[in-house]
N, C-alpha and C positions, 0 to 999 in steps of 0.2 A: 369354482373350486376355491377352497380356502387353503392357504399354505399350511395351516396346522394339520390338515388332513392329507396333504399331498406327499407322496413318496418321491422325494427329490433330494436324496442325501448328498449334499455338496462336500467337497474335500478342500481343505486348506492347502495341503501339499500335493505336488504333482507326483503320481506313481512313477517309480524308477524306470519301468519298461516303456513308458510313453515318450516317444522320440519326437513326434511332430505335433503341431498345434491342435489339429482336429482330435487326435487321440487324447492328448492332455485335457483339452477343454470338455470333451464329451464325457470323460471320466469325472473330472472335477465338478462339473455342473450337474451331475446326477442323471445323465441321459442313458448311459450304458454301464454294465459291469462285466468284467471278464469271468467267464466260466472255465475256460481252458485256452491254451494258445490258439489264437485265431477264431475263437468261439465266444460270442457275447450274448448277454441278456439285455434286452431293451426295456428300460424302466418306463413309467408312464409318460414322462416328457419325451423320451426318445420315440415311443410308439406313436405319440401324437404327430411328431414331425414326419415319421414314415407314412402315417395315414394321409397326411396332406400331400406328400410327394406322390404316393400311389394314386390319389384322386386326380392330380394333375395329369399323370401318365394315362389313367383310364379315360379321362376326358379327351385327350389328344388321340389316343388309339381308337376310341369309338367314333370320333369325328372323321377319322380317316377310313372308317369302314371296318374296323377290327371287331371281332367277336371274342369274348373272354371264355376260356376253358380252364380247367384245373387238371394238370397232368400228374401222374404218380411220381413220387421221389424215388422209390425203389423200382429199378428197371431190370428186366430179365437180360441175361448175358446174350441170349440167342439173337436179340435184335441188333446188338452191337457187333456180334460176330457176322451177322448177315450183311451189315454195312461195311465190314472190314476194319472197324475202329477198336475192337476189343483189345487187341495187342498194341495198336498204334498209340493209343491215348497215353500210355505210360503210367508211371508210378503215382501220378496225381489222382488217379481214380481210386475211390474207396470201393473195394470189392468185398463181397460177403457171400456166404452160403446159408441156405435155409436148413431146416432139420432133415430134409430129404437130400441134402448135398447138391441142390441146384444152385447155380451161380447167379448172382445179381450184382448190381452196383447202385450206389447212391448217386443220383443223377448230377453230373457236372454240367450237363447241357441236355437238350431234349429233341434233337433232330430225329433220332431214330423212332422215338415213341410217337411223335406227332405225324411222321411220315406214314407209319403203319396204320395210325388212326384214319388218315385221309385215304390210304390205300383201300381200306375196308368200307369206307362210306361214300367216296366220290368215284364215279365212273364215266361221267358225261361232261362234255364241254359246257353244257348248260349250267353246271354247278360251279363253274369257274368264272372270274377269279374268286379266291377265298382268302381271307385274312383272319388267322386265329392267334390269340395271344393269351398269356398267363402271367401272373406275378407269383413267384414261387421261391422257396429256399433251394439253393444249390450247394454242392459239396465238392471240394477239391482238396486233396491232401498236400497242401503247400509244404515244400521242404522247409521254408523259413517264413512262417506267417509273421507279419510285422505291420507297423503303422496303423494299428487298430482296425478300423473297418475297411481300410484300403487294400489290405491283402489278408483275407481271412480264409479259414477252412470251411466255414459255413457262412453263406451270404445270401442276400435277397436280390433276385433279378427279375426283370420283365423280359419275356421273350415273345416276339411276334414272328409268325411264319407266314409267308405269302405263297400261294399256289396259283400258277398261271398256265395258260396253254402254250405260250411261246415267249421268246426273248422280248418282244415288244411289250407284252403284258407285264413281264418282270420289270422292265424299265419303268413302266408307269407305277407299279407297286413300290419300287425302290425310291422313286421320286416322292411319292406320298410319304413314305417313312422318313426320308431325309428331311422333309419339311416338318413333319410331326415331331421329330427329335429336336429340331431347331426350336420349335415352339415350346417343348417341354423344358429345355435347359434355359431358355430365355425367361420363362415363367418362374423358374427356380432362382433367378437372379444371378446366374453364372456368367462369367466372362469365359467364353468357350470358342473353340475353332474346330471345324470339321477338317480332317486331314486324310489323305490317301494312306492306306494301311495294308499290312500283310494279313493274309487270311488265316494263318496259323493252323491250329488243330481243327477248326471248324471247316476249313476248305473253301472251295469256290474260286471264282476268277476275278472278282472285283469287290473292293471293300473300302469303307471310310470309318475312321474312328472319330468320336466327338471328344475333344480334349478340353478339360477345364484347366486353364492356364494357372500354374502354381509353381513356385520355386521348389517345393518339396515333391513335385511329380516325378514318378519313376520313368516316364516316357520322355524322350527327347524328340522334338519336332523342328522342322525348318519351314519357313513360309516366306512368300514374296509380298512386299508391301506395294508393288506396282501392278501385280495381276492377282488372280485368285489361287495361284498354286500354293499348296500346303501339303506336307507329307510327313509321316513318321520317318525318322532317320533309317529305320529298318528297311524301307523301300525307296527312300528319296533318291531320285536319279542323279548320279554323279557324272558330270562331263569330264572327259580327259583333258587335263590342263598341262600341255607340254611346256617346258621351260623355253624361253626365247634364246636365240643364238644357236650356232652350229659348232660342234666339236668334231675333230677327226678321231675315229676310234684308234686307241692305242693297244699295244700288245698286252694280252692277259698276263698278270703277274701275281704271285703269291707273296704276302707280307706277313710277318709275325705280329700278332696282336695279343700278347700275353695278358691273361686275366681281364680282357676287354670283351664283354659278352652282350651288353645292351646297346641299343641304337645310340643313346647318348654317350656311352663310354667309347664306342668304336669311332663315332664321328669326331669326338673331341681328340682322341688319340691320333687319328689320321689327318686332322685339320680340315675336315670337310663339313658340309651342311647335311642334316639328316635326310633331305630329299634325294641325296645321291646314293642312298643305301637301298638294297632290296631285302625286305623282310620275307623269310621263308617260314611258313607256319604249317605244321602237319596236323591233319585231322583224320579221324576215322568216320567215314560216311557209310552207314549201314555195314560196318565191319571192315570196309576196304580203306587202306591207307591212301590219302591224297595230300598234295601240298598246294598251298595257295600263296601267291606272291603279291605284295603291295609295296609301295614306296615306304621308306623308313619314317617319313613324317606323317603317314596315314594310319588309320585304324581299319583293320579288316572287318567287314560287316558279315557276321556269321549267318544271319537270316538270308542275305542275298546269296551267299555261297550255297546254303542248303537248298534254296529255291532253284538256283541254277543247276545244281546236281540232281535235284528231284529225289533226294534221299529222305527217309523217314527220321533217321537219327544222325546227328552230327555232333561229335564230341572231340575235344582236343586229344591228340594222341599222347599216350604215356611216353615220358622221356626215354624209358628203356626201349620202346619200339622204335623211336626216332634214332637212338644210338645204333640199334641193330641194323637199320637200313642205311644210315649215312656214315656210320663209323665215328661220329662226333656228337658231343652233347649239344643240347639246345643252346643257341647263342653263337654257334660256329657252323651251322648248317646253311646250305645254299643250293641253288638249282643246277650249277655247273657240274656235269659228270654224274648227276643223279639218275639212276636207272630203276625201272620196276615200279615207279610211283608217278602217276599222272600229275602234271603241273597245270594249274589254272591261275592265270595271271590277270591282274587288274588292267583296265584299259590304259593306264598311264605307263605301265611297264615298257611297252615298245618304244616310248619316246626317250628312255634313258640311254645315255651315252657315257661310256667309261664309268660305270657304276661300281659299287662295292657290294660284295655278298660273302657269306660264309664259305670257307674252303672245304667244308666237310672233313676238317682236321682240327683237333682241339688246339687252340692258341693261334690260329691262322685265319686270315681272310684273303679273298681275291680282290684285286683292284683292276680297273679297266674291263669290267664285265659288260658285254654288249649283247642284249637280247637278239635272238635270231642267229648271231654268229656263234656264241658260246653255249647257248641252250635254246631249246625249242619248247614252247608251251603247248599243251593239249588244246587250249582254247584261251581266248581273251574275252573278258566279260567285266561288267560293272560290279565290282566286289568290295568297294571301299565305302566308308561312311562319309556322308556329306558334312561339311563344316560351314559355320556362319561366314558370310562374305563371299562365298562362291557364287557364280552366276546362276540365276534361275533357269531351269531347263526349258521354260516356256518363253520368257521374254528377255533373259540375260541380265536383269537387274540383280544387285547383290541380295543374297538370301539372309534373312534374320533367323535367329534360333531362340527357342524357349523350351521350358519344361512343362509337362502337362500331366494331368490325372485322367486316365481313360474312364469316362463315365458312360459311354455307349459305343456300339459298333454295329454297322449295317453291312450285310454280305449279299452278294449275288451268288447263290449256290448253283444255279443251273439245274442239272440233273444228277449232281453228285450223290444225292441220297435217293431220289425217286427211282433212278435206274436200277441200282443193286437191290433196292427193297421192293421193286415192282409196283410203284405207285403210278398208274397210268390213267388216261382218259380216252374216250372214243370221240372222234370229231364228227362233223356233219355227214361225211361219207362212210362212217363206220370204221375208219382206220384208227388204230390204237397208237398213242404217243405217250412218252414219259412226261409227267407233270414238271413244269419248270418252277423252281423254288427260290425263295429268298429268306434270309434269317436276319432278325433285327433285335439286338439285346441292349437293355439299359441296366447298369448296376445300381439298383435302388439304394442299397446301404452305402455303396461307394459314393453316390451322388450326395447323400446326406453329409458324409465326411468332407467331400470336395467343397461343398457350400461353406462349411466351417473354415476350411483352409483359406478361402477367399474372403470370408466375412468375419473377422475377429480383430480385436486390439489387445492391449496389455491387460485390460480388465476382464475380458471374456468374449463370448460369442455375440455377434450382431446378426440375428436372423433376419433375412428378408421377410416381409410381412406375409408373403404367400406360404411360408413354411414354418413360421414361429409356432411353438407349442401353444401359446396363448398370446393374444394380441395386446392385452393391457394388464398391468399390475397396479393395484390400488394399495398405497402404503400410508397408514396413519403414523405420524412421527412418534406418538406416544399413546399407548392404550390407556395409560393412567388418566389422560384427559378425556373425560366422557364426551365432550363436545366433538373432539377429533374422531373418536370412535363412531359416534352417531352419524357424522357427515360421511365418513368413509363407508360405513355400512349402507347408508342410503344410496350413495353413488354406485357402490358395487351392485346392489339390487336393481337399480335403474339401468345400469349397463347390461345386466343379464336379461332384463325384460326387453331391451332394445336389440338383442341378438348378438351382442359383442362377446367375444371369448375373453373372459376376465378372471384374474386371480386376485383374491383379497388376502394380503399378508396380515393375518390377524394374530400373529405371535407377539407375545410380550417380550420383545427383544429391542436392543438399541437400534435407532433409525439407521445409523451408519452401517451396521451389519446387514440390515435389510437391503440397503442400497447396493452394497457390495455383491450380495447374492443375486439381486435383480440384474445387475450388469453381467455377472458371470453367466447366468442362464440365458440372458439375451432377449428379454421381453422387449418388443419394439417400442411400447409407449408406457411411460411411468407416470402415475398420478399420485402426488404427495399432498397430504393434508397435515399442516403443522400449526403451531401456535399463531404465527403471523398470518398465514392464509386464512385460518379460521376467523380471526378478528376482522380481516378484510373482505370476507365472503368470496375468496378465490381458491383456486386449486393450482398447484405447480404442475405444469405439464412438460414432460421431457421426452423427446425422441431419442432412442438409444443410438441411432446411426449419426445423428447430428450433434448430440451431447449438450445442446443448449436448452435451458429451462425457461419457460414462459408462464407467468401467472395469468390465468383466465378466470372470468367470473363463474362461480358455481351455478348460478341461475342460467338455465339453457345450455349447460355444458355438454350434456350427453348428445343432443342432436349435432352440435358442433364437432364433437369427437367422431361421430359416425361419418360426417362429411370428410374430416381429415383422414380417417382410415380408408374411406372409399377412394379418395384421391391417391393415396399411397398404394393401395391395392391395384389401381388402374395401371401402374407400371408393370405389373406381372400378368396382365391379361393377354 
């Protein structure tokens, strides 16, 4: 490829809507262009990166026994209604009707369609296990698409679905995919960590997310450096941490707290620490009002609460509804005397003695609140978010915390889809059983962005060699010097003949500008022919990730470069 023919329109200025490094650099370096909010065009450089990423994924899926299919993007509503997810999935689903008013959706995921395919084609244990995968566009109507490729409305995913006869078979398929995913992300040059995760809208009983560690990640995870425990904070196990020492319960008393509504305001006003407060938070769970209790210094984990309640929809209750039930505005509500609303308390609540809570009266709080004596909870459960420094639930060592970008997730679905959709097999005795399923997704476009988040500097992208759009760029410092042009042209053609992916920057532009663009785009290896190197019979060779330039003899250079590239690529095998 010659740069004069390459569609790679670079930008000097960062577009205003680009908030994070990957979004900024993929736009500036000419890899993507925005078509609409959360919808992007991939230009030639971007498409080449995607193709390499997809090739790595295909190699690892095929190695694990996967077979590739292509599933339809437009899916009939009947399949989703049959599985029970048509109404559950929510407003993120793009719904449409054809000219006959039949309902369809743009596939946000493909569990229903793959299960019905297997239902019609598989009927015997002899056809199992089966691993089917696809790489396909997906569609979700995100309320607030942002961060470029990290949260889009149209995105590229790899899905693999496993079909087994029993849980033992599923465990084996899950282990295969866990290892295959580790291989994929290692080959992409990512610093990643698999963590236990919530199954979300996909469902199932067991799941891991693969997190690319990045300060800009939307997910928060905790992990132990002494053992292998790691989990998304959505499901990370929180131990009850009672405060040391014993207090004698005091009589309940109401105190005036005018204009003191927040935990910080109330604790400062009363001269206590926030861990002595009880926060009472009202939710609507599938339309029913419930209240959740956590300590004042803790954050309630809504995913844990939703999973504990087993509800489909959980939203904060409107302040008007809270007022109607408690007689007080938010900030003055509490569990004492509350009737008609079930109370669900975090595991730390029973250890509180002489705590503070809202009095259900504006401008007042109760002091010396003692759980069990002054109110009774419907149940006690792990409802709070884990924080760094807390003990690991496995070994007790302090937990560390990091942010991550979810680039993949694996699920044990069991019979969640096969049972309602009637996907069964017949065993050796002629008995019929539901097929046991697993689901394994990789965000292809998200992974591309995550790599940029981890691999960049102030000058631009630093692509791992396994994903770089081209391996080498050849730059003559001045095309006005016929000797430089001749050597550069010869080197370019020799590299092509040797099978190296190379770009020849044949534009009549300043050398400095060419260097800037090469760093912005992130070509791993830059070869420069200038006046000095021409006279010396050398070529300046510079690795993008190292930033150091070395003069190597032009004679025999291409075989030497191939060896250098092979050694570098070996890191990603």
